[in-house]
VMD Tcl script that draws the C-alpha trace (Angstrom):
set ca {
  {6.52 20.11 10.17}
  {3.33 21.38 8.57}
  {2.09 24.93 8.30}
  {-1.61 25.49 8.61}
  {-2.83 29.05 8.73}
  {-1.17 30.80 11.59}
  {0.13 27.58 13.23}
  {2.96 25.19 12.71}
  {2.44 21.60 13.62}
  {5.29 19.25 14.36}
  {4.72 15.60 15.25}
  {7.05 14.42 17.96}
  {7.51 11.40 20.09}
  {4.98 11.49 22.93}
  {7.83 11.46 25.66}
  {9.04 14.77 24.20}
  {5.71 16.48 25.31}
  {4.40 14.71 28.40}
  {1.29 16.82 28.55}
  {-2.14 15.72 27.35}
  {-1.34 16.66 23.66}
  {-2.40 13.56 21.68}
  {0.40 11.63 19.97}
  {2.86 14.28 20.93}
  {1.60 16.90 18.72}
  {3.23 20.22 19.49}
  {1.43 23.38 18.24}
  {3.01 26.78 18.27}
  {2.53 30.11 16.65}
  {4.07 30.71 13.28}
  {7.62 31.88 13.63}
  {8.03 30.56 17.07}
  {8.43 26.85 16.32}
  {11.66 25.13 16.96}
  {12.81 22.29 14.83}
  {14.09 19.00 16.15}
  {17.56 19.92 15.15}
  {17.43 23.47 16.36}
  {17.32 26.59 14.40}
  {13.89 28.14 13.90}
  {14.24 30.97 16.31}
  {17.84 30.59 17.30}
  {16.98 27.99 19.94}
  {19.38 25.31 20.78}
  {18.93 21.83 19.35}
  {16.45 19.67 21.24}
  {17.78 16.51 22.73}
  {16.19 13.40 21.13}
  {15.55 10.32 23.12}
  {16.22 7.18 21.03}
  {12.89 5.76 19.67}
  {12.56 2.02 19.97}
  {12.65 0.29 16.65}
  {10.18 -2.47 17.26}
  {10.71 -5.68 15.27}
  {7.72 -7.93 14.30}
  {8.60 -10.59 16.89}
  {8.62 -8.06 19.55}
  {5.28 -6.52 18.37}
  {3.80 -10.02 18.33}
  {4.85 -10.63 21.90}
  {3.58 -7.17 22.99}
  {0.17 -7.81 21.35}
  {-0.09 -11.24 23.01}
  {0.72 -9.81 26.47}
  {-1.74 -6.79 25.83}
  {-4.62 -9.02 24.97}
  {-3.81 -11.50 27.73}
  {-4.04 -8.71 30.38}
  {-7.78 -8.11 29.50}
  {-8.47 -11.94 30.12}
  {-6.28 -12.28 33.37}
  {-8.39 -13.61 36.22}
  {-5.84 -13.03 39.01}
  {-6.00 -9.40 40.25}
  {-2.27 -9.38 41.31}
  {-1.03 -10.87 38.13}
  {-3.21 -8.42 36.21}
  {-1.75 -5.44 38.22}
  {1.88 -6.60 37.60}
  {1.16 -7.13 33.89}
  {-0.16 -3.60 33.59}
  {3.12 -2.31 35.21}
  {5.07 -4.26 32.72}
  {3.06 -3.13 29.71}
  {2.47 0.67 30.41}
  {4.82 3.31 31.61}
  {3.97 4.87 35.00}
  {2.11 7.75 33.38}
  {0.80 5.75 30.40}
  {-2.62 6.58 29.06}
  {-5.37 4.54 27.56}
  {-7.80 6.55 25.34}
  {-10.95 4.82 24.32}
  {-13.19 6.09 21.48}
  {-16.39 7.01 23.21}
  {-19.66 5.38 22.12}
  {-21.70 7.49 19.52}
  {-24.50 8.14 22.02}
  {-22.04 9.58 24.51}
  {-20.51 11.82 21.74}
  {-23.96 13.05 20.77}
  {-24.95 13.84 24.35}
  {-21.65 15.60 24.94}
  {-22.27 17.76 21.91}
  {-25.73 18.71 23.08}
  {-24.36 20.06 26.34}
  {-21.35 21.69 24.61}
  {-18.48 19.51 25.83}
  {-16.20 16.91 24.29}
  {-16.54 13.31 25.29}
  {-13.16 11.64 26.19}
  {-12.70 8.30 27.90}
  {-9.15 8.27 29.40}
  {-7.29 6.21 31.99}
  {-3.86 7.58 32.94}
  {-1.33 5.92 35.31}
  {-1.23 2.51 36.62}
  {-4.01 2.97 39.25}
  {-6.54 4.13 36.51}
  {-5.35 1.47 34.04}
  {-5.81 -1.31 36.70}
  {-9.37 0.03 37.27}
  {-10.10 0.21 33.48}
  {-8.78 -3.37 32.65}
  {-10.51 -4.77 35.77}
  {-13.82 -3.19 34.91}
  {-13.71 -4.62 31.34}
  {-12.64 -8.08 32.84}
  {-15.39 -7.94 35.41}
  {-18.06 -7.02 32.88}
  {-17.11 -9.29 29.92}
  {-14.78 -11.99 30.95}
  {-15.43 -12.97 34.64}
  {-19.00 -14.07 34.06}
  {-17.73 -16.75 31.64}
  {-19.52 -15.36 28.65}
  {-16.69 -13.66 26.58}
  {-12.90 -13.62 26.07}
  {-10.68 -11.35 24.11}
  {-8.36 -12.74 21.28}
  {-6.01 -11.22 18.89}
  {-7.61 -10.69 15.48}
  {-5.43 -10.62 12.40}
  {-1.88 -9.49 11.93}
  {0.15 -7.11 14.20}
  {2.04 -4.23 12.49}
  {5.01 -2.29 13.89}
  {6.59 0.95 12.68}
  {9.40 2.52 14.74}
  {7.60 3.26 18.12}
  {4.12 2.41 17.07}
  {2.27 -1.00 17.12}
  {-1.07 -1.59 15.63}
  {-3.18 -4.62 16.65}
  {-6.66 -5.87 16.24}
  {-8.63 -7.82 18.90}
  {-11.93 -9.56 18.90}
  {-14.39 -10.25 21.79}
  {-15.77 -13.67 21.13}
  {-18.15 -16.01 23.12}
  {-16.01 -18.10 25.59}
  {-17.42 -21.28 24.27}
  {-16.83 -20.36 20.57}
  {-19.17 -18.70 18.15}
  {-19.58 -15.46 16.32}
  {-17.54 -12.42 17.01}
  {-19.39 -9.75 19.07}
  {-16.89 -6.84 18.73}
  {-13.66 -5.98 16.93}
  {-11.26 -3.29 18.09}
  {-8.08 -1.79 17.01}
  {-5.36 -0.35 19.30}
  {-2.56 1.83 18.33}
  {0.18 1.67 20.89}
  {2.76 4.38 21.07}
  {5.82 2.99 22.87}
  {8.35 4.70 25.19}
  {12.21 4.13 24.55}
  {12.02 1.19 27.14}
  {9.40 -0.48 24.98}
  {6.41 0.00 27.38}
  {3.18 1.67 26.21}
  {3.08 5.40 26.73}
  {-0.15 5.97 24.81}
  {-2.84 3.50 23.81}
  {-5.51 4.64 21.43}
  {-8.41 2.23 21.23}
  {-11.17 2.23 18.58}
  {-14.06 -0.16 18.45}
  {-14.52 -1.09 14.68}
  {-17.49 -3.42 14.86}
}
mol new
graphics top color blue
foreach p $ca { graphics top sphere $p radius 0.5 }
foreach p [lrange $ca 0 end-1] q [lrange $ca 1 end] { graphics top cylinder $p $q radius 0.2 }
display resetview
């Protein structure tokens, strides 16, 4: 728990706070926060769901399946793979392009690119497939090592020409996993 001004911040597992709070961050007024073990204001202890403790081999497999879904040509196989990778209410958050962020700031709003739930995730992955992979120009590949820490997996990917050649884009995804090992939150950043 961290105290910042009048607020107390406590980082929790995303399934503890199913709202739109990023990465399960719970914010409350000073003096009204409850600790994970109880106490604080006399509240009973909170039940903790067991966090998955992802091993490197499992993280490697997850990363391979994650990248493969973006290259999958068969819509039914793609839809099933999304159901196996993400929880029913799983969310994919994409860092918006700089020009979108600037335009949003100009009109006084925050730019957010988000797909939540299997139907929206299918649309998001299918759109990327149709734009980049289906024409035969590009494919997505894992790029570098995969890292795992408790319920988080970090992977990098690259978009490369299908026939080989120079990398066009590199991205990083931070995958927050539910206790069943599926993705509950996917934070995607484009690095280059």
